[in-house]
N, C-alpha and C positions, 0 to 999 in steps of 0.2 A: 628263685627270686634273688636278685643281688641287693645287698645292703649297702647304703651309702658309707663311704670310707673317709677317714680324716684326710685333710688336704695334703699333709706331708707324708702320706703313705704311698707306696707304689703298688699297683695292681698287676698281677701276672696271671696268665691262664696256663694251666697244665693239662696236657693231653695224656690220659692214661688208658691203655687198652691192652687186653690179653685175651686171646681166643684159642681155646684148646680143642683139638679134634676129638672125635669120639673113638670108640674102640675100633682098632684096625686102621686108623688113619694117623698120619704124622701130625705132630703138634705144631700149630702155626702161632707165632708170637706177634705177628704184625697183621692185625685184622683190617677189614674194610672200614670205610668211613662210617657206615651205618651202625657198626658195632662199638664205635668209640663214644666216650663220655667226657664232656668238658667239665672241669671242676675249677671254680674260681677260688684262688688263694690270695689273701691280702698279706703282703710282706712289708715289714718295717724298712725304712730308709737304711741301706747297708752301712752308712757311716756311723749309725748309732746301734748297730746290732750287737747283742751280747755274744761273747764267745760260747759256742754251743756245738755239741757233736752233730755231724750231718745226719746220723741215724742212731736210733736206740731200739732195743728189742725187749720183748716180754712174752713169756709163754706159761701155760698152766695145764696140768693134768690132774683131774679131780675125780674122786669117787662119788661126789655129791651131784645132785642136779644144780646147775648153775645158770646164770643169765649172762648174755654177752657183755653186760655192763662191767663185770669183774675184770675183763681184759682192758677196758677203758680206764678203770680205776688203777690198774697196775701200770698203765702207760702214761697217765697224766703227770705223775711226778717226774717223768723223764722227758717231757715235751716242753716246748716254748710257747710264746704267744702266737707265733706264726707257724707255717708248715701244716702238716696233716697227719692223721692217724689212720692206720689200716689194720684190720683184724680179720682173721680167718678161723673158722671153727669146723670141727667134724660133727656133722649132724647125724647122730646115730639112730635117728628115728627110722625104723624099717619101712614105713609108709613113704618116706621120701628118699629111700635108696642110699642113705649115708652120704649125701652130697657135701662137698665143701661149701660152706656158707661164708660170704665175705661182706664187709662193710667198709665204707670210707667215712672219716669224720674230720672236719676242719675245726681245729680248736678256736678259730676266730668266731665262728657262729654256732658252734656246738650242734651241728645238724648231721645226723647219720645219713649216708647215701649208700644205696645198694650197688654192688658190683656184679653180682651174679644171682641167679634164681634160687628157689628152695630155701628161703630164709624166713624165720619167725621175726617178730618184733624184738627190739632189744630188751624188753621187759619180760619176754616169754622164756620159761625154763626150757633148757635142753635136757635130753635124756641122759642116763648114765652110760658110760663115763662121759664127763665133760672134758674135752680136749681142745685147746685153742692156742694160737700164737698171734702176735701183733707187732707192729713197728711204728715208729714215729719218723717222719721225713721232714727235716728242717726246711728244705726248699721244695721245689716242684717235682723233684725226682721221686721215682717209685722205689719202694723197698720190699714190697710183697709180690711174690710171683707164684702163679698157679698152674697146675696141670690137673684139671678136674676129671679127666678120663682115668687118671691113676689115683685120684683122691689125694693129691699132694699139694702142699703149700710151703713156700720157703720165704723166711724173713731174713734179709741180708744186710750186714753192716760191714763195709770194708772196701778194700781195693785189691784186685788181682794183678800181680806183676806179669805173669806169663800168659796173658790173654791170647796173643797170636798163636802160641804153641797149642793151647787148649782148643781154640776155635778150629785150627787145622786138624787136630786129632778127632774131634767130634763132627767135623764137616758142617759147621754152623755158619750162619750169617755173621760177617765181621762186626755188624752193628749190635750184636746181642749183648745186653747188659750183663754185668758181672754176676748178678744173682741168678740169671737164667743159665749161665754157664755152669754154675754149681748145681742147679736143679737138673740140668741135662746129664751131668756126671752121675748124680744120685739115681735118677730114674732108669738109667741104663745099666744098673748094677744088679747083682743077684742077692736081693734082700737088703734090709736096713744096715746091718753090720758091714756088709760089703760096700754099701754106698758111703758110709762114714769113712771107711779105710781109703776108698778111692779118692774122696775129696781131700783128706789129709795128705795122701801121697802125691797127688797130681797138682793141686793148686799151690802155687807159690805166691804169697802175698801177706797182707795184714787184714784179718777178717774174723768176725764171729757170726754165727748164723744159727737159726732154728728151723727145723723141718717138721712140718705136720704130716705124718704118714698114717692115715687112718686113725686108730686110737693111740698111736705112739708119737712121741716127740723125740727128735734127735737134736742135741745141743752140741755144737762144734766150735772149738776155738783153735786158731791156727798156731803153728809151732813158735811163732815169734812172741806171742802173748801180748802184743801191743793193744789189741782191742779187748776190753774187759767183758767178762761173762761170768755170772754167778748163779748158784742154785740154792734154793731154800725150800722149806716145807712146813706144813701144818700136819695135824693128825690125818687129814683127808685130802691134802693137796701136795703136789710137787710143783715148784715154781722155778722159772729161769728169768733172768733180767740182766740188763747192762749195768744196773746199779742196785744196791741193796735198799735204796729208798723205796722201791716198789714193794719190797717185803714189809717195810715199816708201814706203808699205806694199807696193807692187807693184814696187818698184825700176825705176820709169819716170821719164822726164824731163818737166819742165814746159816747155811751149812758150811759152804766153802766156795772158792772160785773154781770154775772149770779150768783144769790145768792147761798150760800151753801145749798144743799138740794132742789134746784129748777130745774124745767124743763121748757124750753120755746118751744112753738110749733108755727111754721109759716105756713101761707097759703097766698101766694102772699106777700103783705106788711103788712098783719095783723098778730099780734103776741099775744099769750095768755100765761099766767104763770100758772104753776101747782106746788104746794108745798105739800109734804106729811107731813113734820114736819120741824120746825126751825132747821137749821144746827148749829153745834157747832162752826164753823167758825175759825179753826186754820189756820193761814197763814204761808207759807214757807218763812223764812227770806232770804234764798239764792236767791230767785227771785229778791229781791232788791239788794243784794250784788253782784251777779255775773251772774245769769242765764238770766235775762231779758235784752233786748236791751235798750240803754240809752234813746231813744226817746219814750219809752213806759210809760204808766201809769199802775202801779201794786199796788193793794190793796189801790187804791185811792191816790197814791203818784206818782209824777213825778220821775222816776228812775234817771234821770240826776241830778236833784237838790239834791236828797238824797245822791248820791255818792259824790257830791261836799261837802256836809255837813260832810261826813266821813273824807274827806281830810282836812277840816278845823280843826276838832277835833284832827286829827293826828298831824297837825302842831302846835296847841296850847300847845301840850305837848312835843315838840321837845327838847331833852336834849343836843344835840350836835350843834356845829357850822357847818353849811352846806353852800356850795358855790352855787351848782346848784341842781335842781330837775330833775330827768330823769325818765319818766314813762316807765314801761314794757308794750309795746302794746299788745293787745288793751285795756285790762281791767284796767291798771293803769293810763290811760290818764286822765280821769275825776277827780279822787281824786288828781292827781298831779297838775291839774290846780288850785284847791282851796288851796292845800298845799303851792305851790310856791307863790300864791297871798298873803296868810296870812303872810308868812315869808319875803315877798318882796325880793325874790331871783329869778334868771332866771329859766324859764322852758325850758330845752333844749331837742331837738330831737336827742339824742346821739345814739339811737338804731333805726335802720330802717329795715323793712322787706327786705329780700334778696331772697325770693322764697321758695316755699314749698319743693323743692328737696334738700335743703342745710342741712348739718349735724347740723348746728346751724342756726336758722331761721332769725337772725338779723346780720347786720353789724354795728360796732361801729365807731363813728366819733372821731378820735384822736385829731382833732383841737378843739373840744368842751371840751374834757375830760382832756387835759393835765394839770396836777398839781392841779386838782380840788378835793374838798371833795364832794362826790356825794351821794345824797339820791335817792336810787332806789325804786320807788313806784310801788307796785302791790296790788292786791285785796286779794289774798289768797296764802298760802304756804302749799304744800302737803308733798312731800318727801324731798325737799331741793336740789335734784340733779340738776334740771334745773337752779335754782337760783345760785348754785355753779358755773356752767359753765358760767352763765351771769356775775357773779362777776369776774371770771378769765379774761373774755373778756374785761371788763371795766378796770381792772388793767393793762392788757397787752397793752391797748391803752392810757395809761397815767394817769388814775385816781389815785390820791394820797390816798384817803380813799373811801371806799364803805360802805354805811350804808343802810341796807334794812329796808323799812318802809311798813307795811302791813295794809291796810285800812279795816281790819276786825279782830275780835278776832281769836285766834288759831282754826284751823279746826282740831278737835281731832278725828273724826271718819267719816265714810261714812254714808249716809242716804239711806235706802233701797227704798225710794220713789222719790228721786230727782236725779239731774245729777251729784252729787259729785263723783260717781264711787266707786265700791267696792274695797277692798284691805286692807292690813295690813301695808301699807307704810306711814301712817300719822305720821310724825315725832313728832308733838305736843302731840300725845297720850302717849308718853313714855319719852320724853326728856325735859330738862329745857332750859332756855334761853341761857345758856353758851354752851350747846351741840348743840343747833340749830345754834348759831352763828358760831361755829367751823365747823358744817356740811356744811353751806352755804359759808364759807370762807370770810364772811363779817367782818367789824370792829365792827358792832353792829347790832342788830335786835330789832325792836320795833313793837309791835302789837297795834292795837286799843283794848281797854279793853271792856269786856262785859258790864261794867257799862256805858261806853260812847255810846256803840251801843244802849242800852236801852234808853238812853237819846235822841239819834237821832230818835228812833222810837216813843218817846213820851209816853203819858199816855196809849196808846193801846199796849204797848210792850208785855203784858201778853197774847194777842190774837195771838202772833206769836209762831211758833215752832222754838226753838233754839237747837234742839237735837244734830245736828252735831257740835255745838260750846260748849255746856255745858253737853252733855250726857243725858239730861232729855227729852225723847221723850214723846209725848202725850199718854195717856192711851189707846187710840184707836188702837195703833200699836200692832199687835200680837207679843208676846215674841220671837217666832221663826224667825221673820224677823229682829229683832234688832241685832246690833253688839254684839258679845259675850263678856261679862265681862267689858263692858264700864263703868258701874256704881260701880265697885268694889272699885276703889280709884280715887280720883281727880287727873288729870294729873298735873305733877310738874309745867308746864309752867303757868297754870291757878293760882296755889297757889302763884307763884313768882310775877305775875302781880298784884295780890291783895295785897300781903305783902309789896312789894316795892312801891306800889301806884304810878306807873310810870306816871300816867296822872294827878294827882292832882285834885283839885276841879275846876270845870268849871262853 
C-alpha cells in the first residue's frame, strides 16, 4: 500500500532484483520480471537535500541470541529521512539449512520487506552465533548483494576505478554493479583470507565493504583510506560501522579504525588482520566538516569538538558587530555554539523545523529577531538559493541585518567519491564574495579560510583530501572522474579570501 506523500516531494520507483543459481549452476544477477520486486521510495526535493553519504555500512558478530532489529538500530544513526535500509543475516538454524536471510526497510514508512525466503519475523531470535551485515542507500541504488548458493552477502560503499579491467578479467557483464564485481572476486578465491587479499590486490578505487560468509564477517577498507570503516566491541559482540555513532547507539566501545589497505576477518569474537600493503591513507575532510554525525569519532578526532573549533576560529575573525547568533539547523548548531560563546553574544533558536512537507522547512521567531543584527551560521554553501530564501525569511520577521557565516572554506566543486553531490551549481566556483553576497541577499558573507581549516586539522592536514575545497584531488583519482576544468584557474573567492586576509593571524 502506498502512502500519500507531501506535495513538494518527488516519488521514484526503484527496481531491485538478484537471482542466484543453485549448486552447480552459474550465478545470474539479472533475473526475469517475475522475480523482481518494486519498492517505492519517497525522496526529498534535491535542492533541499542535506549533504549525506551515498551508502553507509554496519555489521555484527555476536555470541548471543539476537534479533534482526539490532542491525536496524545500528544502521539508523547512519541513515537519512529518505533512501532505504538493507540487512542480511546468517540463519544458523539447522532446520532451515543456514540460509542467508534478507530484509528491506524504507525509513520513510518503517516497513520491513522480505527479499528472500527462510526468514523469521524481525522480533524472533536467531540462534547462536548471530552474524549479520547491513547498509543504508541514500538513493534508489542497491548496496547489498547476495550469493545464496554460497551463503554470501556483501555490503558495498564506494567506487571502483578499474571496472573495465576487472570485468574483462572475470568475464562478467559490463553492466555489473561495483559491489557484485567485488563479490565475484571473493567467491572465486580459495577461502576468506585469499578472497580478502584478492580484493585488496585487484580492486583500484575508493571503497569499504563488509562480507557475510557463513558465520564470519570480512571488513575491508581500500588502500586510499578515503572511505571510513571502524570496529568496536562489547563483551559478547564484534561490531563494524562507517561511523562510531552506531557503537554509541548500541552502548559499545570503539576499538580503532580499520586501517587503509587492511582486511579484518572474524570468527565468533576472534579477529585476525590481513594487510597486503601499507595504505596511502588520504582522509576525506568532508567527513569532519559535514558528513559524520557529531557524536562520532572520525580519523581519530571527536567530530563535535572539531566543529566547535571551527566555530571559534570563525568568531575570532568576525569583522562586524553582531547581536545574536542563529544556527541553520542541523549542521550549523555546533559551530554556532562556539561562535556565540567566543563573542559572548546570545545563541538564539530563531529558526525551528516546521515539517518536511513545508515549502520552507523552518519557521522564524519574530520575537527573537526584531531589530537584531543576525549572524546566520551554517557549515557549507552550495548554490546560495536556499540561503537567499532563509535571509528573506529572517528579514521579513524583523532582523535588521543578516550576516552569513560559513564554518568551512568555499565549496568549489563536487567530489565524485563523497556525498557533496554532482552538479555545476557551486556558486563559489565562479563568483567572488560580492556576487555571493548579492546572490544570498545577505549584508555580508564570511567563510572560514583554508589556512584556518589546516590549522584546525593540525600537523596532519596534508594527509587529508581537500579536493572539493581547493581543486587539488589526490593522484589516485582517475582523470575521467574529476570535475572538468576545475584546475584551469583559481576561483575568485579563494583569491579574495587570501588577498584580503579576512581572518588575520591566529
